[in-house]
C-alpha positions in Angstrom: 57.0 46.9 201.4 59.9 44.7 202.2 63.4 45.8 201.6 64.6 44.0 198.4 68.2 44.5 199.6 67.7 42.7 202.9 69.2 39.3 203.5 68.2 36.2 205.5 71.8 35.6 206.5 73.0 36.7 210.0 75.4 39.2 208.5 74.7 41.5 205.6 77.4 42.6 203.2 77.4 46.0 201.5 79.7 47.2 198.7 81.4 50.5 199.5 81.4 53.2 196.8 84.9 54.0 198.0 86.1 50.9 196.1 86.4 52.8 192.8 86.4 56.5 192.0 85.0 56.1 188.5 82.5 53.3 188.6 79.0 54.7 188.0 76.2 54.8 190.6 74.2 52.6 188.3 76.9 49.9 188.3 77.2 50.0 192.1 73.4 49.8 192.4 73.3 46.7 190.1 76.1 45.1 192.1 74.1 45.8 195.3 71.4 43.4 194.1 73.8 40.5 193.4 74.1 37.9 196.2 75.9 37.9 198.6 75.9 41.8 198.4 72.8 43.3 200.0 73.2 47.0 199.1 75.5 49.9 198.7 77.3 52.2 201.1 78.2 55.7 200.0 80.5 58.3 201.7 79.8 62.0 201.4 83.2 63.1 202.8 84.7 62.5 199.4 82.7 64.9 197.4 84.7 64.6 194.2 84.3 60.9 194.0 80.6 61.2 194.9 80.1 63.5 191.8 82.2 61.4 189.5 80.1 58.4 190.3 76.9 60.3 189.6 75.2 59.9 193.0 74.2 63.6 193.0 71.8 62.8 190.2 71.0 59.2 191.0 67.7 57.7 189.8 65.1 56.2 192.2 66.3 52.7 191.4 69.9 53.6 192.3 68.9 55.3 195.5 66.9 52.1 196.5 70.2 50.2 196.6 71.8 52.6 199.2 71.8 51.0 202.7 74.3 53.2 204.5 75.6 56.8 204.2 78.6 58.3 205.9 78.6 62.1 206.1 80.4 64.8 208.1 79.0 66.5 211.1 77.0 69.6 210.0 77.8 73.0 211.5 74.1 73.8 211.3 73.2 70.4 212.9 70.9 69.4 210.1 71.1 67.0 207.2 72.3 68.2 203.8 69.8 68.1 201.0 71.3 65.0 199.3 70.9 62.9 202.5 67.4 64.2 203.2 66.4 63.3 199.6 67.8 59.8 200.1 66.1 59.3 203.5 62.7 60.6 202.2 62.9 58.3 199.2 63.6 55.2 201.3 60.9 56.2 203.9 58.3 56.4 201.1 59.2 52.9 199.9 59.5 51.4 203.4 63.2 50.7 203.1 65.6 51.0 206.0 68.8 53.0 205.9 71.7 53.7 208.2 73.0 57.3 208.6 76.5 57.5 210.0 77.7 60.7 211.5 81.4 60.6 210.6 84.5 62.1 212.2 85.8 65.3 210.7 88.9 65.0 208.6 90.8 67.3 210.9 90.4 66.0 214.4 89.5 68.6 217.1 89.0 68.3 220.9 85.3 68.6 220.7 84.9 66.4 217.6 83.3 63.4 219.4 81.0 65.6 221.4 79.8 67.2 218.1 79.2 63.8 216.6 77.2 62.6 219.6 75.1 65.8 219.8 74.3 65.6 216.1 73.5 61.9 216.2 71.1 62.4 219.2 69.3 65.2 217.4 68.9 63.0 214.3 67.7 60.0 216.4 64.9 62.1 218.0 63.7 63.2 214.5 64.2 60.1 212.4 61.7 57.2 212.2 62.6 53.8 213.6 63.4 52.4 210.1 66.3 54.9 209.9 69.2 53.8 212.0 71.6 56.5 213.3 75.2 55.6 213.9 78.4 57.4 215.1 81.5 56.7 213.0 84.8 55.9 214.6 88.3 55.0 213.5 91.3 53.5 215.2 93.5 56.5 214.4 95.6 59.0 216.4 95.4 57.0 219.6 97.5 58.8 222.2 96.9 56.4 225.1 95.4 52.9 224.6 93.9 52.7 228.1 92.2 56.1 227.8 91.0 55.2 224.3 89.3 52.0 225.5 87.7 53.9 228.4 86.4 56.5 225.9 84.9 53.7 223.7 83.1 52.2 226.7 81.7 55.6 227.5 80.7 56.2 223.9 78.9 52.8 223.8 76.9 53.7 227.0 75.8 57.0 225.5 74.9 55.3 222.2 72.9 52.6 223.9 71.0 55.2 226.0 69.8 57.0 222.9 69.3 53.9 220.7 72.2 54.9 218.5 74.6 52.5 216.7 78.3 52.7 216.3 80.1 52.2 212.9 83.7 51.1 212.8 85.9 52.1 209.8 89.0 49.9 209.2 89.4 50.9 205.6 91.5 54.0 206.0 93.8 55.3 208.7 94.9 52.8 211.3 97.0 53.1 214.5 99.5 50.5 215.5 98.6 51.0 219.1 94.9 50.0 218.6 93.9 46.9 220.7 91.4 45.3 218.3 90.0 42.6 220.6 89.6 44.9 223.6 88.0 47.7 221.5 85.5 45.4 219.9 84.6 43.9 223.3 83.7 47.4 224.6 81.5 48.4 221.7 80.0 45.1 220.5 76.6 45.8 222.0 76.0 48.9 219.8 78.2 48.0 216.8 76.0 48.1 213.7 78.4 48.3 210.8 82.1 47.5 210.1 83.7 48.9 207.0 86.9 47.1 206.1 89.3 47.0 203.3 90.1 43.7 201.6 93.8 43.0 202.2 95.9 44.5 199.5 99.6 44.8 198.6 100.1 48.2 200.2 102.9 49.2 202.5 100.6 48.6 205.5 98.9 45.6 204.0 100.3 43.1 206.4 99.3 45.1 209.5 95.9 46.0 208.0 95.2 42.3 207.2 96.2 41.2 210.7 94.1 43.8 212.4 91.1 43.0 210.2 91.4 39.3 211.0 91.5 40.0 214.7 88.4 42.2 214.5 86.5 39.5 212.6 87.6 36.8 215.1 86.4 39.0 217.9 83.1 39.5 216.2 82.7 35.8 215.7 83.4 35.1 219.4 81.0 37.8 220.6 78.2 36.9 218.2 78.2 39.9 215.9 75.3 39.6 213.4 75.1 43.1 211.9 76.5 44.6 208.6 79.9 44.5 206.9 80.8 47.1 204.2 83.5 45.9 201.8 85.9 48.6 200.5 87.8 46.7 197.8 90.5 48.9 196.2 90.8 48.0 192.5 93.8 48.6 190.2 93.2 51.7 188.1 92.6 49.6 184.9 89.6 48.0 186.6 88.0 51.2 188.0 85.1 50.8 185.6 84.9 47.0 185.6 82.0 46.0 187.8 82.6 42.3 187.2 86.1 42.6 188.8 84.5 44.3 191.8 81.8 41.7 192.1 84.3 38.9 192.0 86.4 40.6 194.7 83.4 41.2 196.9 82.4 37.6 196.6 85.9 36.5 197.6 86.0 38.9 200.5 82.5 38.0 201.8 83.3 34.2 201.5 86.5 34.7 203.5 84.7 36.7 206.2 82.0 34.1 206.5 84.6 31.3 206.7 86.3 33.0 209.6 83.0 33.8 211.3 81.9 30.2 211.0 85.3 28.9 212.2 85.1 31.1 215.3 81.5 30.1 216.0 82.4 26.4 215.7 85.4 26.9 218.0 83.2 28.7 220.6 80.6 25.9 220.5 83.4 23.3 221.0 84.6 25.2 224.0 81.1 25.3 225.5 80.7 21.6 225.0 84.1 21.0 226.6 83.0 23.1 229.6 79.8 21.2 230.0 81.7 17.9 229.8 84.1 19.1 232.4 81.3 20.1 234.7 79.7 16.7 234.5 82.9 14.9 235.3 
């Protein structure tokens, strides 16, 4: 059975359930079938939002829309029942899903090691149709050079175990983060980028600039995997799926324009190089 939420386009766009705390799972699932959106991403770190949206009692049709799940590292090194139920459902219907082992809310010295260990354990148990990813955020960077070296090491470990990396740009950001250098080091294993559509927040300018730099780097390096759109809505639109759909269309169109512009620029540079070689 083919995944009805797959897309023929190079990049797939998912809508993040973090976009609204009150919009129902059924509304997100419906939106996940509306082009250009190819599915839904949910986050189990925010348990209250998860319950308010009704994902804990989602129907089979609603679960079929879920393409990616972020969840915290388990102390018991096993999946929680909710994630196991989702994975089992998608396996039975031949649908792929990405499980993202997220960073803990409180950062500890061995946090990344725990993520990697748990991700490897899941990879050895999960079928090929289930992608396993390690979540990362540009947050609390003490030293840029050390951070970039750690990313390169993480990418090597992920590649060795056939594990993806997922980059979250929707929440905490660090002004020291070198977007272009970071993307260059992880692009080979980067499977999903969650980003927030630029908003009029106190860090909106910086967030928009950083997001644009990441997308430009993705275009130059040929990124063809998933984007997850976390589109914060004003509180009076928290239940308005039409507003969220319009915002997702606007965001995906903007990202596609930037990706195409970068690809065209890269092709122009290649032609110029060939012309220079001939002369």
